C-alpha positions as a Markdown table, in Angstrom:
| # | Residue | x | y | z |
|---|---|---|---|---|
| 1 | Unk | -20.4 | 31.4 | -36.7 |
| 2 | Unk | -22.4 | 29.2 | -39.0 |
| 3 | Unk | -21.0 | 31.1 | -42.0 |
| 4 | Unk | -17.4 | 30.5 | -40.7 |
| 5 | Unk | -18.1 | 26.8 | -40.4 |
| 6 | Unk | -19.6 | 26.7 | -43.9 |
| 7 | Unk | -16.6 | 28.5 | -45.4 |
| 8 | Unk | -14.2 | 26.2 | -43.6 |
| 9 | Unk | -16.0 | 23.1 | -45.0 |
| 10 | Unk | -15.9 | 24.5 | -48.5 |
| 11 | Unk | -12.3 | 25.4 | -48.3 |
| 12 | Unk | -11.4 | 21.9 | -47.0 |
| 13 | Unk | -13.4 | 20.3 | -49.8 |
| 14 | Unk | -11.8 | 22.5 | -52.4 |
| 15 | Unk | -8.3 | 21.6 | -51.1 |
| 16 | Unk | -9.2 | 18.0 | -51.3 |
| 17 | Unk | -9.8 | 18.1 | -55.0 |
| 18 | Unk | -6.2 | 19.4 | -55.4 |
| 19 | Unk | -4.5 | 16.7 | -53.4 |
| 20 | Unk | -4.2 | 13.2 | -55.0 |
| 21 | Unk | -4.6 | 10.1 | -53.0 |
| 22 | Unk | -2.4 | 7.0 | -53.8 |
| 23 | Unk | -3.7 | 4.2 | -55.9 |
| 24 | Unk | -4.3 | 1.8 | -53.0 |
| 25 | Unk | -6.5 | 4.3 | -51.2 |
| 26 | Unk | -8.6 | 4.8 | -54.3 |
| 27 | Unk | -9.1 | 1.1 | -55.3 |
| 28 | Unk | -9.1 | -0.8 | -52.0 |
| 29 | Unk | -12.2 | -2.8 | -51.2 |
| 30 | Unk | -11.1 | -4.1 | -47.9 |
| 31 | Unk | -12.5 | -2.7 | -44.6 |
| 32 | Unk | -9.9 | -1.7 | -42.0 |
| 33 | Unk | -10.6 | -0.9 | -38.4 |
| 34 | Unk | -8.7 | 1.0 | -35.6 |
| 35 | Unk | -9.8 | 1.0 | -32.0 |
| 36 | Unk | -8.4 | 3.1 | -29.3 |
| 37 | Unk | -8.9 | 2.7 | -25.5 |
| 38 | Unk | -7.4 | 5.6 | -23.7 |
| 39 | Unk | -7.0 | 7.2 | -20.3 |
| 40 | Unk | -7.9 | 10.9 | -20.3 |
| 41 | Unk | -7.0 | 13.1 | -17.3 |
| 42 | Unk | -8.5 | 16.5 | -18.0 |
| 43 | Unk | -8.8 | 19.6 | -16.0 |
| 44 | Unk | -12.5 | 20.7 | -16.3 |
| 45 | Unk | -13.5 | 24.3 | -16.1 |
| 46 | Unk | -16.6 | 26.3 | -16.9 |
| 47 | Unk | -19.2 | 28.5 | -15.4 |
| 48 | Unk | -22.8 | 27.4 | -14.7 |
| 49 | Unk | -25.7 | 29.4 | -13.2 |
| 50 | Unk | -28.2 | 27.4 | -11.2 |
| 51 | Unk | -31.3 | 29.5 | -11.5 |
| 52 | Unk | -33.7 | 30.2 | -8.7 |
| 53 | Unk | -37.5 | 30.1 | -8.8 |
| 54 | Unk | -39.1 | 32.9 | -11.0 |
| 55 | Unk | -40.8 | 35.9 | -9.4 |
| 56 | Unk | -44.3 | 35.2 | -8.1 |
| 57 | Unk | -43.7 | 31.6 | -7.2 |
| 58 | Unk | -42.7 | 32.1 | -3.7 |
| 59 | Unk | -39.0 | 32.5 | -4.3 |
| 60 | Unk | -36.7 | 35.4 | -4.8 |
| 61 | Unk | -36.3 | 35.2 | -8.5 |
| 62 | Unk | -32.9 | 36.1 | -10.0 |
| 63 | Unk | -31.6 | 37.1 | -6.5 |
| 64 | Unk | -31.4 | 33.4 | -5.6 |
| 65 | Unk | -29.5 | 32.4 | -8.8 |
| 66 | Unk | -26.2 | 30.9 | -7.8 |
| 67 | Unk | -23.2 | 30.5 | -10.0 |
| 68 | Unk | -20.1 | 28.3 | -9.7 |
| 69 | Unk | -16.8 | 27.8 | -11.5 |
| 70 | Unk | -16.3 | 24.0 | -11.9 |
| 71 | Unk | -12.5 | 24.2 | -11.8 |
| 72 | Unk | -12.5 | 25.7 | -8.4 |
| 73 | Unk | -14.5 | 23.0 | -6.7 |
| 74 | Unk | -14.2 | 19.7 | -8.7 |
| 75 | Unk | -11.4 | 17.6 | -7.2 |
| 76 | Unk | -12.1 | 13.9 | -7.7 |
| 77 | Unk | -12.8 | 11.5 | -10.5 |
| 78 | Unk | -15.5 | 8.9 | -9.8 |
| 79 | Unk | -15.7 | 7.1 | -13.1 |
| 80 | Unk | -14.6 | 7.6 | -16.7 |
| 81 | Unk | -14.8 | 5.8 | -20.0 |
| 82 | Unk | -13.1 | 6.9 | -23.2 |
| 83 | Unk | -12.8 | 5.1 | -26.6 |
| 84 | Unk | -12.6 | 5.7 | -30.3 |
| 85 | Unk | -13.5 | 3.4 | -33.2 |
| 86 | Unk | -12.6 | 4.1 | -36.8 |
| 87 | Unk | -13.5 | 2.1 | -40.0 |
| 88 | Unk | -12.1 | 2.8 | -43.5 |
| 89 | Unk | -12.5 | 1.4 | -47.0 |
| 90 | Unk | -10.3 | 3.0 | -49.6 |
| 91 | Unk | -10.7 | 6.8 | -49.3 |
| 92 | Unk | -13.9 | 6.6 | -47.3 |
| 93 | Unk | -14.5 | 5.9 | -43.7 |
| 94 | Unk | -16.3 | 6.7 | -40.4 |
| 95 | Unk | -15.4 | 7.3 | -36.8 |
| 96 | Unk | -17.1 | 7.5 | -33.4 |
| 97 | Unk | -15.5 | 8.8 | -30.2 |
| 98 | Unk | -17.0 | 8.7 | -26.7 |
| 99 | Unk | -16.0 | 10.4 | -23.5 |
| 100 | Unk | -17.9 | 9.8 | -20.3 |
| 101 | Unk | -16.8 | 11.5 | -17.0 |
| 102 | Unk | -18.3 | 11.5 | -13.6 |
| 103 | Unk | -16.7 | 14.0 | -11.1 |
| 104 | Unk | -17.4 | 15.5 | -7.8 |
| 105 | Unk | -16.0 | 17.7 | -5.2 |
| 106 | Unk | -16.7 | 19.6 | -1.9 |
| 107 | Unk | -15.2 | 22.8 | -0.6 |
| 108 | Unk | -15.8 | 24.4 | 2.8 |
| 109 | Unk | -15.4 | 28.1 | 3.6 |
| 110 | Unk | -15.3 | 29.0 | -0.1 |
| 111 | Unk | -16.0 | 32.3 | -1.7 |
| 112 | Unk | -16.0 | 30.8 | -5.2 |
| 113 | Unk | -19.8 | 31.2 | -5.5 |
| 114 | Unk | -21.8 | 34.0 | -7.1 |
| 115 | Unk | -25.2 | 34.9 | -5.8 |
| 116 | Unk | -27.7 | 36.8 | -7.9 |
| 117 | Unk | -24.8 | 37.8 | -10.3 |
| 118 | Unk | -22.8 | 39.3 | -7.4 |
| 119 | Unk | -19.8 | 38.0 | -5.4 |
| 120 | Unk | -20.6 | 36.9 | -1.8 |
| 121 | Unk | -20.8 | 39.8 | 0.6 |
| 122 | Unk | -17.8 | 40.3 | 3.0 |
| 123 | Unk | -18.1 | 38.1 | 6.0 |
| 124 | Unk | -20.1 | 35.4 | 4.1 |
| 125 | Unk | -18.6 | 32.0 | 3.0 |
| 126 | Unk | -20.1 | 28.9 | 1.5 |
| 127 | Unk | -19.9 | 25.2 | 1.9 |
| 128 | Unk | -20.5 | 23.6 | -1.5 |
| 129 | Unk | -20.8 | 20.1 | -3.0 |
| 130 | Unk | -20.7 | 19.9 | -6.7 |
| 131 | Unk | -21.2 | 17.0 | -9.1 |
| 132 | Unk | -20.7 | 16.9 | -12.9 |
| 133 | Unk | -21.6 | 14.0 | -15.2 |
| 134 | Unk | -20.7 | 14.6 | -18.9 |
| 135 | Unk | -21.0 | 12.6 | -22.1 |
| 136 | Unk | -19.3 | 13.9 | -25.3 |
| 137 | Unk | -20.1 | 11.7 | -28.4 |
| 138 | Unk | -18.6 | 12.5 | -31.8 |
| 139 | Unk | -19.8 | 10.8 | -34.9 |
| 140 | Unk | -18.6 | 11.5 | -38.4 |
| 141 | Unk | -17.7 | 10.4 | -41.9 |
| 142 | Unk | -14.1 | 10.7 | -43.3 |
| 143 | Unk | -12.6 | 11.2 | -46.7 |
| 144 | Unk | -8.9 | 10.6 | -47.3 |
| 145 | Unk | -7.3 | 13.8 | -48.7 |
| 146 | Unk | -3.7 | 12.8 | -48.4 |
| 147 | Unk | -2.3 | 9.2 | -48.4 |
| 148 | Unk | 1.5 | 9.0 | -48.5 |
| 149 | Unk | 4.0 | 6.7 | -46.9 |
| 150 | Unk | 5.0 | 9.5 | -44.4 |
| 151 | Unk | 1.7 | 11.3 | -43.9 |
| 152 | Unk | -2.1 | 11.0 | -44.1 |
| 153 | Unk | -4.9 | 13.6 | -43.8 |
| 154 | Unk | -8.6 | 13.0 | -43.6 |
| 155 | Unk | -11.4 | 15.4 | -44.0 |
| 156 | Unk | -14.1 | 15.0 | -41.2 |
| 157 | Unk | -17.8 | 16.0 | -41.3 |
| 158 | Unk | -20.3 | 15.0 | -38.7 |
| 159 | Unk | -21.8 | 15.9 | -35.4 |
| 160 | Unk | -21.0 | 16.0 | -31.7 |
| 161 | Unk | -23.5 | 15.6 | -28.8 |
| 162 | Unk | -22.7 | 17.0 | -25.4 |
| 163 | Unk | -24.9 | 15.8 | -22.5 |
| 164 | Unk | -24.1 | 17.5 | -19.2 |
| 165 | Unk | -25.8 | 17.0 | -15.8 |
| 166 | Unk | -24.7 | 19.2 | -12.9 |
| 167 | Unk | -25.8 | 19.3 | -9.3 |
| 168 | Unk | -24.9 | 21.9 | -6.6 |
| 169 | Unk | -25.6 | 21.8 | -2.9 |
| 170 | Unk | -24.6 | 24.8 | -0.8 |
| 171 | Unk | -24.9 | 26.4 | 2.6 |
| 172 | Unk | -23.8 | 29.9 | 3.3 |
| 173 | Unk | -22.4 | 30.9 | 6.7 |
| 174 | Unk | -21.3 | 34.1 | 8.3 |
| 175 | Unk | -23.0 | 37.5 | 8.4 |
| 176 | Unk | -26.1 | 36.6 | 6.3 |
| 177 | Unk | -28.1 | 39.8 | 7.0 |
| 178 | Unk | -28.6 | 41.1 | 3.4 |
| 179 | Unk | -29.0 | 37.6 | 1.8 |
| 180 | Unk | -32.7 | 36.5 | 1.3 |
| 181 | Unk | -33.7 | 33.3 | 3.0 |
| 182 | Unk | -34.1 | 31.2 | -0.2 |
| 183 | Unk | -30.5 | 31.9 | -1.2 |
| 184 | Unk | -28.8 | 30.8 | 2.0 |
| 185 | Unk | -28.9 | 27.1 | 1.4 |
| 186 | Unk | -30.3 | 24.7 | -1.1 |
| 187 | Unk | -29.6 | 22.3 | -3.9 |
| 188 | Unk | -30.3 | 22.7 | -7.7 |
| 189 | Unk | -29.6 | 20.8 | -10.9 |
| 190 | Unk | -28.9 | 21.7 | -14.4 |
| 191 | Unk | -29.3 | 19.4 | -17.4 |
| 192 | Unk | -28.2 | 20.4 | -20.9 |
| 193 | Unk | -28.0 | 18.5 | -24.2 |
| 194 | Unk | -26.3 | 20.1 | -27.2 |
| 195 | Unk | -26.0 | 18.8 | -30.8 |
| 196 | Unk | -23.5 | 20.6 | -33.0 |
| 197 | Unk | -22.4 | 20.0 | -36.6 |
| 198 | Unk | -18.7 | 19.8 | -37.0 |
| 199 | Unk | -16.0 | 19.8 | -39.7 |
| 200 | Unk | -12.3 | 19.2 | -39.3 |
| 201 | Unk | -9.2 | 17.2 | -40.2 |
| 202 | Unk | -7.2 | 14.4 | -38.7 |
| 203 | Unk | -4.1 | 12.4 | -39.7 |
| 204 | Unk | -0.6 | 11.5 | -38.8 |
| 205 | Unk | 3.0 | 12.5 | -39.8 |
| 206 | Unk | 5.8 | 9.9 | -39.7 |
| 207 | Unk | 9.1 | 10.8 | -38.0 |
| 208 | Unk | 12.2 | 9.3 | -39.6 |
| 209 | Unk | 12.6 | 6.3 | -41.8 |
| 210 | Unk | 10.2 | 3.3 | -41.2 |
| 211 | Unk | 7.5 | 5.4 | -39.7 |
| 212 | Unk | 7.5 | 3.7 | -36.3 |
| 213 | Unk | 7.4 | 7.1 | -34.5 |
| 214 | Unk | 4.7 | 9.5 | -35.7 |
| 215 | Unk | 2.7 | 12.6 | -34.7 |
| 216 | Unk | -1.1 | 12.1 | -34.6 |
| 217 | Unk | -3.3 | 15.2 | -34.9 |
| 218 | Unk | -7.0 | 16.1 | -34.9 |
| 219 | Unk | -8.9 | 19.4 | -35.2 |
| 220 | Unk | -12.6 | 20.2 | -35.5 |
| 221 | Unk | -14.8 | 23.1 | -35.2 |
| 222 | Unk | -18.6 | 23.3 | -35.1 |
| 223 | Unk | -21.8 | 25.1 | -34.1 |
| 224 | Unk | -25.5 | 24.4 | -33.6 |
| 225 | Unk | -27.1 | 24.3 | -30.2 |
| 226 | Unk | -23.7 | 25.7 | -29.0 |
| 227 | Unk | -22.5 | 29.1 | -30.1 |
| 228 | Unk | -19.1 | 27.5 | -30.8 |
| 229 | Unk | -17.3 | 24.2 | -30.0 |
| 230 | Unk | -13.9 | 23.1 | -31.1 |
| 231 | Unk | -11.5 | 20.2 | -30.3 |
| 232 | Unk | -7.8 | 19.7 | -30.8 |
| 233 | Unk | -5.5 | 16.7 | -30.2 |
| 234 | Unk | -1.8 | 16.4 | -30.9 |
| 235 | Unk | 0.9 | 14.1 | -29.5 |
| 236 | Unk | 3.4 | 11.4 | -30.2 |
| 237 | Unk | 2.8 | 7.7 | -31.1 |
| 238 | Unk | 4.8 | 4.5 | -31.7 |
| 239 | Unk | 3.7 | 1.7 | -34.0 |
| 240 | Unk | 4.0 | -2.0 | -33.3 |
| 241 | Unk | 2.8 | -5.0 | -35.4 |
| 242 | Unk | -0.4 | -5.3 | -33.3 |
| 243 | Unk | -1.2 | -1.6 | -33.0 |
| 244 | Unk | 0.5 | 1.2 | -31.2 |
| 245 | Unk | 0.7 | 3.5 | -28.2 |
| 246 | Unk | 0.0 | 7.2 | -28.2 |
| 247 | Unk | 0.5 | 10.1 | -25.8 |
| 248 | Unk | -1.4 | 13.2 | -26.7 |
| 249 | Unk | -2.8 | 16.4 | -25.3 |
| 250 | Unk | -6.6 | 17.0 | -25.9 |
| 251 | Unk | -8.6 | 20.1 | -25.5 |
| 252 | Unk | -12.4 | 20.2 | -25.9 |
| 253 | Unk | -14.1 | 23.6 | -25.6 |
| 254 | Unk | -17.7 | 24.8 | -25.6 |
| 255 | Unk | -19.0 | 28.4 | -25.7 |
| 256 | Unk | -22.8 | 28.3 | -25.1 |
| 257 | Unk | -25.4 | 30.7 | -26.5 |
| 258 | Unk | -26.5 | 33.7 | -24.4 |
| 259 | Unk | -29.0 | 33.0 | -21.7 |
| 260 | Unk | -28.1 | 29.3 | -21.2 |
| 261 | Unk | -27.4 | 28.1 | -17.7 |
| 262 | Unk | -24.1 | 26.6 | -18.8 |
| 263 | Unk | -22.1 | 29.6 | -20.0 |
| 264 | Unk | -18.9 | 27.8 | -21.0 |
| 265 | Unk | -17.2 | 24.4 | -20.5 |
| 266 | Unk | -13.8 | 22.9 | -21.4 |
| 267 | Unk | -11.9 | 19.7 | -20.9 |
| 268 | Unk | -8.1 | 20.1 | -21.1 |
| 269 | Unk | -5.4 | 17.5 | -20.3 |
| 270 | Unk | -3.1 | 14.6 | -21.3 |
| 271 | Unk | -4.4 | 11.4 | -22.9 |
| 272 | Unk | -2.6 | 8.0 | -23.0 |
| 273 | Unk | -4.0 | 5.3 | -25.4 |
| 274 | Unk | -3.5 | 1.9 | -26.9 |
| 275 | Unk | -4.3 | 1.5 | -30.6 |
| 276 | Unk | -5.5 | -1.8 | -32.1 |
| 277 | Unk | -5.7 | -2.6 | -35.8 |
| 278 | Unk | -7.7 | -5.4 | -37.5 |
């Protein structure tokens, strides 16, 4: 995967040398800023294994590991903050993007739990309460590859940090005969912090004369602590004198390395934002 990212970065840099930027982009010495405050309403899915105590410590080892699929239990948003800030001077610039989400959910009589790597036995159900707090922070530098009246494209290179805290409380009910005592009820937490290097592109394409309507886009891919992470955004925007409004679809995906408690995680949903220029 690291080789793929390196090849992608080299290809993007090579293409940049073949695409001229306009004179203003090359000679400007004025800093310009864009800020976006947006509402993001994603569906969150992913699988996490809350590991039990190791053998020899009084627990039942892997037999008390319990796994949960976030999408099947999370049902309410407690708090969220999302924002982006970009700065540019000529062809060079920087950006930072932050998503913070706090969600929770409870489900009674569910069978969407896995115990010791196996589905719950027939006649056994679970009552589960699951909380997820997540912070995704992207930080990068940009270089203007294309600067035309009807389109722009920037090369991005930087890093993304994902900090996830998950807590699961459960109680199993029904015919519990084959289930060891430590696995019948309990609560566990998983914390994970990943740093990944990313490369990508972002820009906009004007629709029609005047460029009031436009299509914003963003794509990045990366690896590091994660096996693979990628993010894509595309939508529609309208430009005013003070800024603009955008409606987009955003997908952020993580595939973790083998053996990690969090196996995979993704955020997928619509995003509405207000853009401010100064």
